[in-house]
ROFI-941688 format. One record per residue (C-alpha): z, x, y. Coordinates in nm, 2 decimals, decimal comma, m for minus. Each point is the difference from the previous one (the first is absolute). Example, Ala and Ser with C-alpha at 12.3 -4.5 7.8 and 13.67 -1.06 7.14 Angstrom:
BEGIN
<atom Z="0,78" X="1,23" Y="m0,45"/>
<atom Z="m0,07" X="0,14" Y="0,34"/>
This chain:
BEGIN
<atom Z="m4,15" X="m1,08" Y="m5,05"/>
<atom Z="m0,31" X="0,14" Y="m0,16"/>
<atom Z="0,14" X="0,34" Y="m0,10"/>
<atom Z="0,33" X="m0,02" Y="m0,19"/>
<atom Z="0,06" X="0,37" Y="0,07"/>
<atom Z="0,00" X="m0,02" Y="0,37"/>
<atom Z="0,28" X="m0,25" Y="0,02"/>
<atom Z="0,25" X="0,05" Y="0,28"/>
<atom Z="0,32" X="m0,09" Y="m0,19"/>
<atom Z="0,20" X="m0,03" Y="0,32"/>
<atom Z="m0,23" X="m0,28" Y="0,12"/>
<atom Z="0,05" X="m0,20" Y="m0,32"/>
<atom Z="0,31" X="m0,22" Y="m0,07"/>
<atom Z="0,24" X="0,18" Y="m0,23"/>
<atom Z="0,18" X="m0,20" Y="m0,27"/>
<atom Z="0,37" X="m0,05" Y="0,05"/>
<atom Z="0,27" X="0,07" Y="m0,25"/>
<atom Z="0,07" X="m0,35" Y="m0,15"/>
<atom Z="0,21" X="0,10" Y="m0,30"/>
<atom Z="m0,26" X="m0,15" Y="m0,23"/>
<atom Z="0,00" X="0,30" Y="m0,24"/>
<atom Z="0,38" X="0,08" Y="0,01"/>
<atom Z="0,05" X="m0,15" Y="m0,35"/>
<atom Z="m0,26" X="0,23" Y="m0,17"/>
<atom Z="0,19" X="0,33" Y="m0,02"/>
<atom Z="0,16" X="0,02" Y="m0,34"/>
<atom Z="m0,20" X="m0,30" Y="m0,13"/>
<atom Z="m0,12" X="0,02" Y="m0,36"/>
<atom Z="m0,36" X="m0,12" Y="m0,01"/>
<atom Z="m0,08" X="m0,29" Y="m0,23"/>
<atom Z="m0,28" X="0,05" Y="m0,25"/>
<atom Z="m0,30" X="m0,12" Y="0,19"/>
<atom Z="m0,35" X="0,11" Y="m0,10"/>
<atom Z="m0,25" X="0,06" Y="0,28"/>
<atom Z="m0,37" X="0,08" Y="m0,03"/>
<atom Z="m0,10" X="0,33" Y="0,15"/>
<atom Z="m0,33" X="0,11" Y="0,14"/>
<atom Z="m0,01" X="0,26" Y="m0,28"/>
<atom Z="m0,05" X="m0,30" Y="m0,24"/>
<atom Z="0,34" X="0,06" Y="m0,16"/>
<atom Z="0,29" X="m0,24" Y="0,02"/>
<atom Z="0,31" X="0,15" Y="0,15"/>
<atom Z="0,37" X="m0,10" Y="m0,04"/>
<atom Z="0,19" X="0,19" Y="0,26"/>
<atom Z="0,33" X="m0,07" Y="m0,18"/>
<atom Z="m0,11" X="0,19" Y="m0,30"/>
<atom Z="m0,12" X="0,32" Y="0,17"/>
<atom Z="0,20" X="0,32" Y="m0,06"/>
<atom Z="0,09" X="0,23" Y="0,29"/>
<atom Z="m0,05" X="m0,06" Y="0,36"/>
<atom Z="m0,27" X="m0,25" Y="0,12"/>
<atom Z="m0,11" X="m0,04" Y="0,36"/>
<atom Z="m0,14" X="m0,34" Y="0,09"/>
<atom Z="m0,12" X="m0,07" Y="0,35"/>
<atom Z="m0,07" X="m0,36" Y="0,08"/>
<atom Z="m0,24" X="m0,09" Y="0,27"/>
<atom Z="m0,11" X="m0,34" Y="0,15"/>
<atom Z="m0,38" X="m0,02" Y="m0,02"/>
<atom Z="m0,28" X="0,25" Y="m0,01"/>
<atom Z="m0,32" X="m0,13" Y="0,14"/>
<atom Z="m0,35" X="0,07" Y="m0,13"/>
<atom Z="m0,22" X="0,17" Y="0,26"/>
<atom Z="m0,21" X="m0,31" Y="0,03"/>
<atom Z="0,29" X="m0,25" Y="0,03"/>
<atom Z="0,16" X="m0,10" Y="0,33"/>
<atom Z="0,37" X="0,03" Y="0,05"/>
<atom Z="0,19" X="m0,32" Y="0,00"/>
<atom Z="0,05" X="m0,15" Y="0,34"/>
<atom Z="0,29" X="0,16" Y="0,18"/>
<atom Z="0,04" X="0,28" Y="m0,26"/>
<atom Z="0,08" X="0,28" Y="0,24"/>
<atom Z="0,27" X="m0,22" Y="0,17"/>
<atom Z="0,19" X="m0,03" Y="m0,33"/>
<atom Z="0,28" X="0,26" Y="0,01"/>
<atom Z="m0,08" X="0,26" Y="m0,26"/>
<atom Z="m0,31" X="m0,16" Y="m0,14"/>
<atom Z="m0,26" X="0,26" Y="0,12"/>
<atom Z="m0,03" X="0,33" Y="m0,17"/>
<atom Z="m0,07" X="m0,05" Y="m0,37"/>
<atom Z="m0,29" X="0,24" Y="m0,01"/>
<atom Z="0,18" X="0,28" Y="0,19"/>
<atom Z="0,30" X="m0,04" Y="m0,23"/>
<atom Z="m0,21" X="0,01" Y="m0,32"/>
<atom Z="m0,19" X="0,31" Y="0,13"/>
<atom Z="0,33" X="0,17" Y="0,07"/>
<atom Z="0,12" X="m0,07" Y="m0,35"/>
<atom Z="m0,34" X="0,13" Y="m0,13"/>
<atom Z="0,04" X="0,32" Y="0,20"/>
<atom Z="0,36" X="0,05" Y="m0,12"/>
<atom Z="m0,04" X="m0,12" Y="m0,36"/>
<atom Z="0,01" X="0,34" Y="m0,17"/>
<atom Z="0,30" X="0,11" Y="0,21"/>
<atom Z="0,18" X="m0,32" Y="m0,07"/>
<atom Z="m0,06" X="0,05" Y="m0,37"/>
<atom Z="0,11" X="0,37" Y="0,03"/>
<atom Z="0,32" X="m0,12" Y="0,17"/>
<atom Z="0,10" X="m0,20" Y="m0,31"/>
<atom Z="m0,19" X="m0,33" Y="0,00"/>
<atom Z="m0,14" X="m0,07" Y="m0,35"/>
<atom Z="m0,19" X="m0,30" Y="0,13"/>
<atom Z="m0,16" X="m0,11" Y="0,33"/>
<atom Z="m0,13" X="m0,35" Y="0,07"/>
<atom Z="m0,10" X="m0,22" Y="0,29"/>
<atom Z="0,08" X="m0,37" Y="m0,03"/>
<atom Z="m0,14" X="m0,31" Y="0,17"/>
<atom Z="m0,06" X="m0,37" Y="m0,06"/>
<atom Z="m0,37" X="0,04" Y="0,00"/>
<atom Z="m0,19" X="m0,03" Y="m0,33"/>
<atom Z="m0,10" X="0,30" Y="m0,20"/>
<atom Z="m0,38" X="m0,02" Y="0,06"/>
<atom Z="0,07" X="m0,01" Y="0,38"/>
<atom Z="0,23" X="0,30" Y="m0,03"/>
<atom Z="m0,25" X="0,20" Y="m0,21"/>
<atom Z="m0,23" X="0,02" Y="0,30"/>
<atom Z="0,27" X="0,16" Y="0,20"/>
<atom Z="0,08" X="0,25" Y="m0,27"/>
<atom Z="m0,36" X="0,11" Y="m0,02"/>
<atom Z="m0,07" X="0,00" Y="0,37"/>
<atom Z="0,32" X="0,19" Y="0,09"/>
<atom Z="m0,02" X="0,22" Y="m0,31"/>
<atom Z="0,36" X="m0,08" Y="m0,09"/>
<atom Z="0,13" X="0,22" Y="m0,29"/>
<atom Z="0,25" X="m0,27" Y="m0,11"/>
<atom Z="m0,04" X="m0,37" Y="m0,09"/>
<atom Z="0,08" X="m0,30" Y="0,20"/>
<atom Z="0,21" X="m0,27" Y="m0,17"/>
<atom Z="m0,09" X="m0,37" Y="0,05"/>
<atom Z="0,28" X="m0,25" Y="0,04"/>
<atom Z="m0,24" X="m0,28" Y="0,08"/>
<atom Z="0,21" X="m0,25" Y="m0,18"/>
<atom Z="0,31" X="0,12" Y="0,20"/>
<atom Z="0,20" X="0,05" Y="m0,33"/>
<atom Z="0,15" X="0,33" Y="0,10"/>
<atom Z="0,03" X="m0,11" Y="0,37"/>
<atom Z="0,21" X="m0,30" Y="m0,11"/>
<atom Z="0,20" X="0,19" Y="m0,26"/>
<atom Z="0,10" X="0,27" Y="0,24"/>
<atom Z="0,01" X="m0,23" Y="0,31"/>
<atom Z="m0,23" X="0,24" Y="0,18"/>
<atom Z="m0,04" X="m0,06" Y="0,37"/>
<atom Z="m0,32" X="m0,19" Y="0,07"/>
<atom Z="m0,18" X="m0,20" Y="0,26"/>
<atom Z="m0,29" X="m0,25" Y="0,02"/>
<atom Z="m0,32" X="0,02" Y="0,20"/>
<atom Z="m0,34" X="m0,17" Y="m0,04"/>
<atom Z="0,12" X="m0,17" Y="m0,31"/>
<atom Z="0,10" X="0,32" Y="m0,18"/>
<atom Z="0,35" X="0,11" Y="m0,11"/>
<atom Z="0,02" X="0,37" Y="0,08"/>
<atom Z="0,27" X="0,27" Y="m0,05"/>
<atom Z="0,17" X="0,16" Y="0,29"/>
<atom Z="m0,05" X="0,37" Y="m0,01"/>
<atom Z="0,27" X="0,18" Y="m0,20"/>
<atom Z="0,03" X="0,29" Y="m0,24"/>
<atom Z="0,22" X="0,01" Y="m0,31"/>
<atom Z="0,10" X="0,30" Y="m0,20"/>
<atom Z="0,09" X="m0,12" Y="m0,34"/>
<atom Z="0,18" X="0,22" Y="m0,26"/>
<atom Z="m0,02" X="m0,11" Y="m0,36"/>
<atom Z="m0,04" X="m0,36" Y="0,10"/>
<atom Z="0,26" X="m0,01" Y="0,27"/>
<atom Z="m0,07" X="0,00" Y="0,37"/>
<atom Z="0,14" X="0,32" Y="0,13"/>
<atom Z="m0,10" X="m0,01" Y="0,36"/>
<atom Z="m0,20" X="m0,23" Y="0,24"/>
<atom Z="m0,19" X="0,08" Y="0,31"/>
<atom Z="0,01" X="m0,32" Y="0,21"/>
<atom Z="m0,14" X="m0,08" Y="0,25"/>
<atom Z="m0,28" X="0,25" Y="m0,01"/>
<atom Z="m0,14" X="0,10" Y="0,34"/>
<atom Z="m0,22" X="0,16" Y="0,09"/>
<atom Z="m0,17" X="m0,03" Y="m0,34"/>
<atom Z="m0,19" X="0,33" Y="0,01"/>
<atom Z="0,33" X="0,19" Y="0,00"/>
<atom Z="0,14" X="m0,18" Y="m0,31"/>
<atom Z="m0,14" X="0,25" Y="m0,26"/>
<atom Z="0,15" X="0,30" Y="0,18"/>
<atom Z="0,34" X="m0,18" Y="0,02"/>
<atom Z="m0,01" X="m0,08" Y="m0,37"/>
<atom Z="m0,09" X="0,37" Y="m0,08"/>
<atom Z="0,28" X="0,13" Y="0,22"/>
<atom Z="0,25" X="m0,24" Y="m0,18"/>
<atom Z="m0,12" X="0,11" Y="m0,34"/>
<atom Z="0,02" X="0,37" Y="0,09"/>
<atom Z="0,36" X="m0,05" Y="0,11"/>
<atom Z="0,10" X="m0,20" Y="m0,31"/>
<atom Z="m0,14" X="0,22" Y="m0,28"/>
């Protein structure tokens, strides 16, 4: 798996619907401040308008090996294609009514900054390395190689309340287009 963009999604295990995000729609976010790669702290509960937050498990640096068995974990592979799809659709997502767009992972901010720069992401990544938001929202997660990682999901938050959830997300490179279609049909 050297080229993240030549993945054959049909050859990878898809995540199953496990009801782990059913409780999120209609949930009012608690006040949790997360550091962003822009250097600014972000409290998703305090943002006005629609906010799109896509959570991904783990984005590897180019010189770091994947954890053992990574591609066999249902839904784990595809963080870079998902982020690049959101990069490519960012202006359309904003034009369709999203006031804010963020990625979210449990990796620390310095690690995330490398991905923002390398992939030229026009939006920040939020770090939940202490799992504060993950625990508060009871976000679906899994453990691998000593890391607690988020299962891939996308939340549309409106004035601090989760309006819609995409879960499970597969294939990940189609998620941004699905979010855009939803926003366009709910303006």
